[in-house]
N, C-alpha and C positions, 0 to 999 in steps of 0.2 A: 586475703581476708575479705569477708563480705562487708558491705557498707554498714550494716547494722551493728557490727562489732566495734566500730570506732566511737560510738556514743558512750556516754557514762553508764547507761543501763547495760550495754553489752559488756563493758569492762567489769562492772559489778557482778554480772551473771557468771562470767568466766572466773572471777576471783572466788565467788561462792562455790562454784563447782569444784575448783581446785582445793579449797579449804575443807569441803565436806568429804573429799576423797582421802583424807588423812586425819590423824588425831591432833588437830591443830591446837585446840584449847588445852589439851593435856600437855603437849610439848611447850606451849607458851607458859603455862603455870610452873612447870619444872624448871625452865630456864629462868623465869623470874625469881623462883625460890632460891636457886643457886646464886643468882646475881645479888639478891638481897643479903645472903650470907656473906658473900665477898665484901659487900659494902660495910656490913657491921664489923668485919674483921679490921677494917681500916678506920673504924671510929676512934676518935681521940678520947677514949675513956680510960681512966687509970685502973679500973678493975679488971681489964682484959690482960691476960698473960699467956704468952705462947713460948714454950720452952721445948727444945729438942724435937723429937719426931712428931710430937703432938702439934707443934707449930707448923710442920709440913702438912700434916693431915688436915689442919684447919684451912689451908688453901687448896689442897688437893680435892677434898670432898665437894666443895661448892663448884670448883672448876669442872669436875666430871659431871656434876648435875647440869650445868649449863650446856656442856657438850651433849649429854643425853637428850636434853630438850630440843636442841637443834637437830640432832640425828633422828629423833622421833618424828619431827616434821618432814624431814627430807627423805627418810627411808621408812615408811610405815610398815613395810613387810616384817621388820624386826621389832615390832612394837612390844611383844611380850618380854623379850630380853631387856629392852630399855625400861619398861615399866617395873620389872622386878628389881633391876639395878637402882632405879630411882627410889623405890620404896625402901630398899636396904640402906642406901646412902642417906636418905632423909632421916631414918632412925639413927644412923651413926652420927649424923650432924649434931644430935643432941649432946653428944659427948665431946665432939671435936671442935665445933664452930660456935662457941658462945651460946649454948643452949639452942642450937639450930637457928641462929640468927635471931635470937630473942623470940623464939617460937613462930614468928611469921614465916620465915624462909622454910622452916621444917614443915609447917602445915601446907604451904604452897606446894612443896615437893611431894608430900604424901597424897594430897588431893589430886595433883597432876598424875602421879603414878597410878592411882586407883582409876582415874578416868582413862588413862592409856591402856590399862589392863582390860577394862570393860569395853573399849571401843572395838567395833567390828566393821569391816568394810561392807558397803552396800553393793551387792552384786546385781548389776543391771542385766536383764534378759533382753536380747534383741527381739523385736516383734517378728513373728513368723509371717511369711508372705505366702498366701495361697492363691492359686489361679481359679477363677470361677469359670465353669465350663460354658455358661451361656454367653457371657460378654467377652471372656478371654482377657479380662483385666486383672491386675494383681490387687488383692485386698489384704490389709494387715489384720491379723487375728489378735484379739486382745487377750484371750485366755488360752493357755496351752492345752492341747488335747491330752487324753489319757495315753500313757506310755504302754507299749506292748512288750511282753517279755521277750528276751532274746531267743529262747528256745522253749519248746512245750514243757520241758521238765522243770523250768524255773518256777518258784513259788509265785502265786498270784495274789496271795493275801497281803494286806498291808501290815506294817510293823505294829500299829496300834491293835489290830485284830489279834495278832500273834501274842502280844504281851497281855492283852486283857483276857485271853482264853484261860480257863481254869486248868490247873495242872492235873495230870492223870492220863488215862488212855484217850486216844483220839475218838472223834465222833463215830468213825466207821467201826472201831472196835466195840464201842458201847452199843451201837445198833445191832451188831451181830449177836451180842450176848442177850439182849432182851428186848 
C-alpha cells in the first residue's frame, strides 16, 4: 500500500470508489425495508394475526428482501434480477406483512428496487498513450480519436445519420432520376 492510503482521506476515497461501483444505496434501502417489515412482524400489537401459510409468507418475504439487498451490494452484475424480485416482493408484502410493514418497509423496498433497476455501472476508459515523434516520450491523450472501419465495405455513416434519413430511394438513385 502507498503511504497516502493509510490516511483517513485515502480510506474515504477507497470507500467512495467501492460504493460507486455498485448500487449501494438501492441495496441498503431494500435491506432496510425488509428489516423494517421483520421488526413490525414481531411488534406486540393485538391486531396482527398470522395463520397458516400466510404466517410463513409474512416472514419469508421480508427475509428474501434483506437477502436481495445484501446480494445487490455484493454482486452488482445481477442487479436487474434482484431489482425485479425486490419490486415484486415489495408489492406482495402489502398482502403478507402487515400492509408492507405499515407502508414504510414496502416503500423502502419499492424505491430501492427502482434505484437498483435504474443504476448502470460507470465504464472507465483507460487513457490512450501515444508516443510523440520529436521527444520520444509518452503522452496521454484525453479524447479518443475516430475509429476506422474494419474493412472498406463497412458502413461509415453514423447511426444518427441513418435514422434521420428520410425513407425512400437512396440519394444515388434520386440523382440518377433527375
